[in-house]
N, C-alpha and C positions, 0 to 999 in steps of 0.2 A: 504494500500500500504506500509505503514511503516513496518508492520509485515512481509510482503513478502521480503522487502529489507533486513531486519535484518536476517530472517531465511535463506536466500540464499546468503547473502553477495553480493548483487547487488545494482545498483542504477537505479530505474525506472525513465525515463525521466519526468521532471517536468510538461511537457505539454501532458502527456499521455491521458488526458481526451479530447484532441482536435485531432481527427483522421486525420485532414488535416495537422497538424504540425509535426506528428511523425509516425513512422511505428509500434509503440507499441499500440496495440488495447486492450481496456478494455471493449468492448461492450458485451462480454460474457465470461463465465468461460474457455471455450476451447481456446479462443483467448489469455486470460491472461496466461494460461499454456504454450502456444506456445511462447509467448513473453518472459516469464521467462526462458524457455529453451534456447532461443536465447541469452539472456543476459548472462546466465551462460556460454554458449559456447564461446561467445565473450570474456568474462573475462579470460577463460582458454586458449585462443589462444595466 
């Protein structure tokens, strides 16, 4: 996760491994990609 944060200049929620606590899903690769895209879009908004 640290590599993803550094590569895309985003901050992944600290509780990303608890799906009930956040909407950032790390259960599979496609979900991570979707979450990263959303964080990038939120940062640029």
